[in-house]
C-alpha positions as CSV (number, residue, x, y, z in Angstrom):
1,M,-21.5,90.4,-6.9
2,N,-20.6,89.4,-10.3
3,P,-21.3,91.3,-13.4
4,L,-24.3,89.6,-14.4
5,A,-25.8,90.1,-10.7
6,A,-24.9,93.7,-10.9
7,I,-26.5,94.4,-14.3
8,L,-29.7,92.7,-12.8
9,F,-29.7,94.8,-9.6
10,F,-29.0,98.5,-11.7
11,A,-32.0,97.4,-13.9
12,L,-34.3,96.5,-11.2
13,A,-33.2,99.3,-9.0
14,A,-33.8,101.9,-12.0
15,M,-37.3,100.3,-12.5
16,M,-38.0,100.5,-8.8
17,L,-37.2,104.4,-8.7
18,S,-39.2,105.2,-11.9
19,A,-42.1,102.7,-12.0
20,P,-45.4,104.0,-11.1
21,R,-46.5,103.5,-7.7
22,K,-48.5,100.2,-8.3
23,W,-45.6,98.5,-10.1
24,A,-43.0,99.5,-7.7
25,L,-42.9,96.1,-5.9
26,A,-42.3,94.2,-8.9
27,P,-38.6,94.8,-9.3
28,F,-38.0,93.6,-5.6
29,L,-40.1,90.6,-6.1
30,A,-38.1,89.8,-9.2
31,G,-34.8,90.1,-7.4
32,C,-36.2,87.5,-5.0
33,C,-37.3,85.1,-7.3
34,L,-34.3,85.5,-10.1
35,M,-31.2,85.9,-7.6
36,T,-29.7,83.8,-4.9
37,T,-28.7,85.3,-1.5
38,G,-25.0,84.8,-2.4
39,Q,-25.2,88.1,-4.5
40,G,-24.7,91.3,-3.0
41,L,-22.3,93.4,-1.1
42,D,-20.3,92.6,2.2
43,L,-19.2,95.7,3.9
44,G,-17.2,94.4,6.8
45,F,-19.6,92.8,9.3
46,I,-22.5,94.2,7.3
47,S,-23.9,91.8,4.8
48,L,-26.4,93.4,2.1
49,P,-27.7,90.7,-0.2
50,M,-29.6,91.8,-3.3
51,F,-32.9,92.0,-1.5
52,R,-31.6,94.2,1.1
53,L,-30.1,96.6,-1.4
54,L,-33.4,96.6,-3.3
55,I,-35.1,97.5,0.3
56,L,-32.8,100.5,0.7
57,V,-33.5,101.5,-3.1
58,G,-37.3,101.5,-2.1
59,V,-36.7,103.6,0.9
60,V,-34.9,106.0,-1.4
61,R,-37.8,106.1,-3.6
62,V,-40.3,106.7,-1.0
63,I,-38.4,109.6,0.5
64,I,-38.0,111.1,-2.9
65,K,-41.4,110.7,-3.9
66,G,-42.8,111.7,-0.6
67,E,-45.0,108.2,-0.7
68,R,-46.5,107.2,2.4
69,I,-49.1,104.7,3.9
70,D,-52.8,105.7,3.1
71,G,-54.4,106.6,6.4
72,S,-52.9,106.2,9.7
73,F,-50.9,103.5,11.2
74,N,-53.3,100.4,12.2
75,A,-52.8,97.9,15.1
76,I,-50.5,95.5,12.8
77,D,-48.5,98.3,12.1
78,K,-48.0,99.1,15.8
79,L,-47.6,95.6,17.0
80,L,-45.0,94.9,14.5
81,I,-43.1,98.1,15.5
82,F,-43.4,97.1,19.1
83,W,-42.2,93.5,18.2
84,A,-39.1,95.0,16.5
85,A,-38.5,97.2,19.5
86,W,-38.4,94.3,21.9
87,Y,-36.5,91.9,19.6
88,L,-33.8,94.5,19.1
89,F,-33.7,95.1,23.0
90,A,-33.7,91.3,23.8
91,S,-30.6,91.1,21.3
92,F,-28.3,93.1,23.8
93,F,-28.5,89.9,26.1
94,H,-27.3,87.7,23.4
95,D,-23.4,86.9,22.5
96,W,-22.7,89.2,19.7
97,Q,-20.5,86.7,18.3
98,L,-23.0,84.2,17.5
99,D,-25.2,85.8,14.9
100,A,-27.7,86.9,17.8
101,G,-26.7,90.4,18.7
102,P,-27.7,93.9,17.9
103,I,-25.8,93.8,14.5
104,F,-27.5,90.4,13.4
105,V,-31.1,91.4,14.7
106,S,-31.0,94.8,13.2
107,G,-30.6,92.9,9.8
108,V,-33.3,90.8,10.6
109,I,-35.8,93.9,11.6
110,Y,-34.6,95.9,8.5
111,N,-35.8,93.2,6.2
112,L,-39.2,92.6,7.9
113,L,-40.0,96.2,8.6
114,G,-38.5,97.6,5.4
115,F,-40.5,95.0,3.1
116,Y,-43.6,95.3,5.2
117,F,-43.9,98.8,5.1
118,L,-42.9,99.1,1.4
119,V,-46.1,96.7,0.8
120,R,-48.0,98.8,2.8
121,I,-47.4,102.0,0.9
122,W,-47.3,100.6,-2.6
123,C,-50.4,98.3,-2.1
124,S,-53.0,100.5,-0.9
125,D,-56.0,98.8,-2.3
126,L,-57.3,95.6,-3.8
127,D,-56.5,96.5,-7.4
128,D,-52.8,96.9,-6.5
129,T,-52.6,93.7,-4.7
130,K,-54.1,91.9,-7.5
131,D,-51.4,93.3,-9.9
132,V,-48.7,92.1,-7.3
133,V,-50.3,88.5,-7.5
134,K,-50.0,88.6,-11.1
135,I,-46.5,89.7,-11.0
136,I,-45.6,86.7,-8.7
137,A,-47.3,84.3,-11.1
138,L,-45.3,85.4,-13.9
139,L,-42.0,85.1,-11.8
140,L,-42.7,81.8,-10.7
141,V,-42.7,80.4,-14.3
142,P,-38.9,80.7,-14.8
143,V,-38.3,79.6,-11.3
144,A,-40.3,76.3,-11.9
145,I,-38.7,75.7,-15.2
146,S,-35.2,75.8,-13.5
147,M,-36.4,73.8,-10.7
148,L,-37.6,71.1,-13.1
149,G,-34.4,71.3,-15.2
150,E,-32.5,70.9,-11.8
151,K,-34.5,67.7,-11.0
152,Y,-34.0,66.0,-14.5
153,F,-30.5,67.3,-15.4
154,A,-29.1,67.2,-11.9
155,K,-27.8,71.0,-12.1
156,N,-29.0,74.0,-10.4
157,L,-28.3,77.0,-12.8
158,F,-28.8,79.4,-10.1
159,S,-25.6,78.0,-8.6
160,Y,-23.5,80.1,-10.8
161,F,-24.6,83.3,-8.6
162,G,-23.5,81.5,-5.4
163,G,-25.4,81.2,-2.3
164,V,-26.8,77.8,-3.2
165,Q,-25.0,74.5,-3.5
166,D,-23.4,73.5,-6.5
167,Y,-24.2,70.1,-5.8
168,I,-27.6,68.5,-5.9
169,I,-29.5,67.2,-2.9
170,I,-30.7,63.8,-2.9
171,R,-32.6,61.9,-0.3
172,E,-34.1,58.5,-0.6
173,G,-33.1,58.5,-4.2
174,K,-34.9,61.6,-5.1
175,I,-33.3,64.9,-6.4
176,R,-34.5,67.8,-4.3
177,A,-34.6,70.8,-6.4
178,Q,-34.1,74.3,-4.7
179,G,-33.7,76.9,-7.4
180,P,-32.6,80.3,-6.0
181,F,-33.8,79.3,-2.5
182,L,-31.4,78.2,0.4
183,H,-33.4,74.9,0.7
184,P,-35.6,72.8,-1.2
185,I,-38.3,72.9,1.5
186,L,-38.3,76.7,1.4
187,A,-38.5,76.6,-2.6
188,G,-41.5,74.1,-2.6
189,T,-43.1,76.1,0.3
190,V,-42.9,79.1,-1.7
191,G,-44.8,77.7,-4.6
192,A,-47.2,75.9,-2.3
193,T,-48.4,79.1,-0.4
194,C,-48.8,81.1,-3.4
195,I,-51.5,79.0,-5.1
196,P,-54.4,80.5,-3.2
197,L,-53.6,84.0,-4.3
198,F,-53.5,82.7,-7.9
199,V,-57.0,81.0,-7.4
200,G,-58.1,84.2,-6.1
201,I,-57.5,86.0,-9.5
202,L,-58.8,83.1,-11.8
203,K,-61.9,84.9,-12.8
204,E,-60.2,88.1,-14.0
205,A,-56.7,86.9,-15.1
206,K,-57.4,83.2,-16.1
207,T,-54.3,82.7,-18.1
208,I,-51.8,84.4,-15.8
209,A,-53.5,82.4,-12.7
210,I,-53.2,79.1,-14.6
211,L,-49.5,79.7,-15.4
212,G,-49.0,80.6,-11.8
213,I,-50.7,77.5,-10.2
214,V,-48.8,75.1,-12.7
215,A,-45.7,76.7,-12.0
216,A,-46.4,76.4,-8.3
217,I,-47.3,73.1,-8.3
218,I,-44.2,72.2,-10.3
219,M,-41.9,73.8,-7.5
220,V,-43.8,71.9,-4.7
221,F,-43.1,68.4,-6.5
222,S,-39.7,69.3,-7.8
223,S,-38.7,70.1,-4.1
224,A,-39.4,66.3,-3.3
225,S,-40.2,67.4,0.3
226,S,-42.9,66.5,2.7
227,G,-43.3,70.1,4.1
228,P,-44.5,71.7,0.9
229,I,-46.9,69.1,0.0
230,M,-48.4,69.8,3.6
231,S,-48.4,73.3,2.8
232,L,-50.3,72.8,-0.6
233,M,-52.9,70.5,1.4
234,A,-53.4,73.4,4.0
235,A,-53.7,76.1,1.3
236,I,-56.6,73.8,-0.6
237,F,-58.3,73.2,2.7
238,A,-58.4,76.8,3.6
239,I,-59.9,77.8,0.3
240,M,-62.5,74.9,0.3
241,I,-63.6,76.5,3.9
242,W,-64.9,79.4,1.8
243,R,-68.1,77.5,1.1
244,Y,-68.5,77.2,5.0
245,R,-67.2,80.5,6.0
246,D,-70.2,81.5,8.0
247,H,-69.3,78.6,10.4
248,T,-65.4,79.4,10.7
249,R,-65.9,80.2,14.4
250,K,-67.4,77.0,15.2
251,M,-64.7,75.3,13.4
252,W,-61.8,77.0,15.4
253,I,-63.8,76.0,18.6
254,G,-64.0,72.5,17.1
255,A,-60.4,72.5,16.2
256,I,-59.4,73.5,20.1
257,V,-61.7,70.9,21.5
258,T,-60.4,68.3,19.3
259,Y,-56.7,69.2,20.3
260,L,-57.6,68.9,23.9
261,L,-59.5,65.5,23.4
262,L,-56.5,64.3,21.8
263,M,-54.3,65.5,24.7
264,V,-56.4,63.3,27.0
265,V,-56.4,60.0,24.7
266,M,-52.8,60.1,23.3
267,E,-49.8,58.7,25.0
268,R,-47.6,61.8,23.8
269,P,-48.8,65.4,23.0
270,P,-50.8,65.6,20.0
271,Y,-47.9,67.7,18.1
272,Y,-46.0,64.3,18.0
273,L,-48.7,63.7,15.1
274,I,-45.9,65.4,12.8
275,S,-43.8,62.7,13.3
276,K,-46.0,60.4,11.4
277,I,-46.2,62.6,8.4
278,D,-44.1,61.3,5.4
279,L,-45.4,62.2,2.0
280,S,-42.1,62.2,-0.1
281,G,-39.9,59.6,1.9
282,G,-37.2,60.5,4.4
283,S,-39.1,63.1,6.3
284,T,-37.6,64.1,9.7
285,G,-41.2,64.7,11.2
286,F,-39.9,63.1,14.6
287,H,-37.2,65.8,14.9
288,R,-39.8,68.6,14.3
289,S,-42.0,67.0,17.2
290,F,-39.2,66.5,19.5
291,L,-38.0,70.1,19.0
292,I,-41.6,71.3,20.2
293,D,-41.2,69.0,23.1
294,Q,-37.8,70.3,24.2
295,T,-38.7,73.8,23.6
296,L,-41.3,73.5,26.2
297,Q,-39.1,71.5,28.6
298,F,-36.3,74.1,28.6
299,F,-38.8,77.2,28.8
300,N,-36.7,78.5,31.7
301,E,-33.8,79.1,29.3
302,W,-35.5,81.2,26.7
303,W,-38.5,82.7,27.9
304,L,-37.0,86.2,29.0
305,F,-34.7,87.3,26.3
306,G,-34.2,84.1,24.2
307,T,-31.1,81.9,24.4
308,D,-27.6,81.3,22.7
309,H,-27.4,77.7,23.1
310,T,-30.0,75.0,22.4
311,R,-27.7,72.3,21.2
312,H,-28.2,70.6,24.4
313,W,-31.8,70.2,24.0
314,M,-31.6,67.6,21.2
315,P,-27.7,66.9,20.9
316,D,-28.2,63.7,18.9
317,Q,-30.5,65.4,16.2
318,G,-30.2,68.1,13.3
319,T,-27.0,69.2,11.7
320,A,-23.6,69.5,13.2
321,S,-22.8,72.6,11.8
322,S,-23.6,74.9,14.5
323,P,-21.8,74.0,17.9
324,N,-24.4,76.2,19.8
325,H,-28.0,75.4,18.3
326,T,-29.9,72.3,17.3
327,D,-31.7,72.3,13.9
328,I,-34.5,75.0,14.6
329,T,-37.2,73.8,12.1
330,N,-39.8,75.7,13.3
331,Y,-40.3,79.5,12.5
332,Y,-42.0,80.3,15.8
333,I,-39.4,78.6,18.1
334,G,-36.7,80.5,16.0
335,I,-38.3,83.7,16.9
336,A,-38.8,82.8,20.8
337,V,-35.0,81.5,20.6
338,G,-34.2,85.1,19.4
339,G,-36.3,87.0,21.4
340,G,-38.1,85.1,24.2
341,L,-41.7,84.5,24.9
342,L,-43.0,88.3,24.5
343,S,-41.4,88.3,21.1
344,L,-43.2,85.1,20.1
345,L,-46.5,86.3,21.6
346,L,-46.3,89.7,19.4
347,I,-46.0,87.5,16.2
348,V,-48.8,85.3,17.3
349,G,-51.1,88.4,18.0
350,I,-50.1,89.9,14.7
351,L,-51.1,86.5,13.0
352,I,-54.5,86.3,15.0
353,K,-55.3,90.1,14.2
354,S,-54.7,89.3,10.4
355,F,-57.0,86.4,10.3
356,G,-59.7,88.3,12.2
357,W,-59.4,91.2,9.8
358,V,-59.9,88.7,6.9
359,G,-63.2,87.9,8.5
360,Q,-64.3,91.5,8.8
361,I,-63.2,92.6,5.3
362,W,-65.1,89.9,3.6
363,R,-68.2,90.3,5.8
364,E,-68.0,94.0,4.9
365,I,-67.8,93.5,1.2
366,H,-69.5,90.2,0.2
367,D,-72.8,91.2,-0.5
368,D,-72.1,93.9,-3.3
369,R,-68.5,92.8,-4.1
370,P,-68.4,88.9,-3.8
371,D,-65.4,88.3,-6.2
372,N,-63.4,90.8,-4.3
373,A,-64.5,89.1,-1.0
374,F,-63.4,85.6,-2.3
375,M,-59.7,87.4,-3.0
376,I,-59.4,88.7,0.3
377,W,-60.5,85.0,1.5
378,C,-57.7,83.7,-0.6
379,M,-55.3,86.0,1.0
380,G,-56.1,84.7,4.3
381,S,-55.9,81.0,2.9
382,A,-52.3,81.8,1.7
383,L,-51.5,83.1,5.3
384,F,-53.0,80.1,6.8
385,S,-50.8,77.8,4.6
386,H,-47.9,79.6,5.8
387,V,-48.7,79.5,9.4
388,V,-49.2,75.9,9.3
389,T,-45.8,75.7,7.5
390,G,-44.0,77.6,10.3
391,I,-44.7,74.8,12.5
392,S,-42.2,72.5,10.7
393,V,-40.1,75.0,8.6
394,S,-37.9,78.0,9.7
395,Y,-37.9,80.8,7.1
396,F,-34.3,81.9,6.7
397,D,-33.8,83.4,3.1
398,Q,-36.1,85.4,0.7
399,S,-38.9,83.1,1.2
400,V,-39.7,85.1,4.6
401,F,-40.9,87.9,2.4
402,F,-43.5,85.8,0.9
403,F,-44.9,85.1,4.3
404,W,-45.0,88.7,5.4
405,L,-46.4,89.9,2.0
406,N,-49.9,88.3,3.0
407,V,-49.7,90.0,6.4
408,A,-49.0,93.3,4.7
409,V,-51.7,93.1,2.1
410,I,-54.2,92.1,4.6
411,S,-53.5,95.0,6.7
412,S,-53.6,97.3,3.8
413,M,-57.1,95.9,2.8
414,Y,-58.3,96.6,6.2
415,S,-57.0,100.0,6.4
416,S,-59.0,100.6,3.2
417,V,-62.2,99.3,4.4
418,L,-61.6,101.5,7.4
419,Y,-61.0,104.4,5.0
420,R,-64.2,103.8,3.1
421,E,-66.4,103.6,6.3
422,T,-64.8,106.7,7.5
423,A,-65.3,108.4,4.2
424,E,-69.1,107.1,4.1
425,E,-69.9,108.5,7.5
426,G,-68.3,111.8,6.7
427,A,-70.5,111.8,3.4
428,E,-73.6,111.0,5.1
429,E,-73.0,114.1,7.5
430,S,-72.2,116.3,4.6
431,D,-74.7,114.6,2.1
432,G,-71.5,114.5,-0.2
433,S,-72.3,111.5,-2.5
434,E,-69.2,112.2,-4.5
435,V,-66.7,111.7,-1.5
436,T,-68.5,108.3,-0.7
437,S,-68.1,107.3,-4.6
438,R,-64.3,108.1,-4.5
439,A,-64.0,106.3,-1.1
440,L,-65.6,103.1,-2.6
441,D,-63.5,103.3,-5.7
442,K,-60.4,103.8,-3.4
443,A,-61.2,100.7,-1.3
444,F,-62.4,98.0,-3.8
445,Q,-62.7,99.0,-7.3
């Protein structure tokens, strides 16, 4: 860790320890947006980039201050803990020398569980979540400026911190800016998937929301990648569905029926439609389609505990940087390769439950709190954009926290609704209107 990064870390750590609960997540997000994974500490075989150090600081704060999740653990909390336990168990059947054994997987679990539960603890209601969204909007502004400068001056300022290339990535004659992230696609994806969150706060924080939207759009197009543009399109589509939100069940059924019909009429499986998408030039859509195909073909190799060898699935595609694995450009396949079919099904179950809770929450509050109901919908829209993106992108740096942020805040909002309903029932039994009032304020002010 160089001196500048050390100064930033200690400043962020101090802020995290001393800030009011509602602002405690801000320093962590700042560390993700303003620092590369190259800055941190290496203690033997243990790698501690800045975001892992900040998670540790967050855990220390929670212990010192006695902070905890409001209410009891919900279904997503339990599913995620079960996933972590299984993923760790499956790792013992992997080669420890190939970044797949218990030591490596423990780091993955630490990242995900640590961040998820810190969000659950610190974002206990919608007001807290809106404040976090405002922070993200402001943090993306310097990232967007740096990516714009990278694109037009062919220099990534974040390369001084290490962890990202000191050379510019060019494809089809276009500079692909990446900022502090490990790949331009991940940088653009973060921008695209945050846009629904900024749309959700437009009415109450117009200036900040517009700044965030502009910054996010700059990130998308500075990355010069098809993936982030598709993520942006998915985000816009999901927001527009708000007008037809009462018909979402019919839409899901229609989408499934359409896919089944495509299976009948197409020569290749419908997921090969990904190979036809090229919005920025030089897209590798065929690789992504073929990867799904080969994952199904070699199901017997990975279904139980995952596998340490996928290079033979598609030996002529992807990068040559790994002799054991092909380029796993799919978040869900990456999870399956690491922990088998059960690991994948648990993650899919968490995502399905998240979308279901979005629907339950907005139905619960849309009559008397329409603005808040729309914000909940925008959270679901951001998650939808991430879920679509995961089909063609593997999250492998700090961008993964933006994915799981949406799951965590949806989980917290659902628990808030349960808290409100429980308090209302208790108030009806005791005729205590004051209790109900406090519960309503707690859940959705």
